[in-house]
N, C-alpha and C positions, 0 to 999 in steps of 0.2 A: 582577637582580631576584630576590627569594627567593620560592619557591612557598609558597602558603598551605596550612595543614593541610587545609582543605576540598578543595583541589586534589589532595592526596595521597589523601584518602578516595575522591574520585570516580575517581581512577586505579585504586585498589585494587579498587573495586567493578566497574569496567569490565573489569578483568583476570579477574574471576570469571565473566563472561558469555561465552556462546558467541561465537566470532569472527564468525560470519555465519549468516544463516538459509539453510538449504539450500532449493532451489526446491521440492522435494516437501513439506517442512515448511511452507513459506509457503502453498502451494496448499491443504494440509490445514487450515491455520488459516482460510483464506478459506471453504472448504467448510463447516467447523464453524460459522463466523459466519453464513453464509447460511442454514444449516439452523435455527439459533437464531432467525433473523429470520422463519422460516416460508416461505422461498422454495421453490418447487417446481422441481426440476431433476434431471437424470440426472447422477450422479457419473461423470465421464469416466474411461476407462482410460488415455488419453494427454492429460492436462489441458493441456499446453503447446501441443499441436497440434490440439486439438478446437475448431473454429471456433464451434460452437454454445455450448460452455462459455465461451469467451472473450466471446461476446456476452452471456451471462448475467452474467458478471463486470462487464462494461462497464455494463450496466443497473443492477446491484445497487449499484455504487459510483460512479455518475455523480453528481457534485455540481453539474452544470450549468456553464455558462460564466459569465464575469463579467457582472454586471448593470449596471455603471456605467462603461462604457468612454467616455472623453471623445471627442467628435467628431474632434478633431485626431489622435488615435491611429489611428483607422480610416482617415483620409485618408493618413497616412504609410505605412500598410501596403499600400495599394492601388497 
């Protein structure tokens, strides 16, 4: 099977992106986003090990649980 031109473009674009997000870069992106949302919190010195900050993150990005779990799914899990 021959690769499409689109596949080559996507591969080339992906090659120009950073390989991965560093943990500190990711945390800084989340901090910036929460500040833009107007959330009040202390910026931690050790964000990965600051339980209060982890709680703030959990509250800020909590999308809640599923609202339509069928009854048979909860019975199987029990």
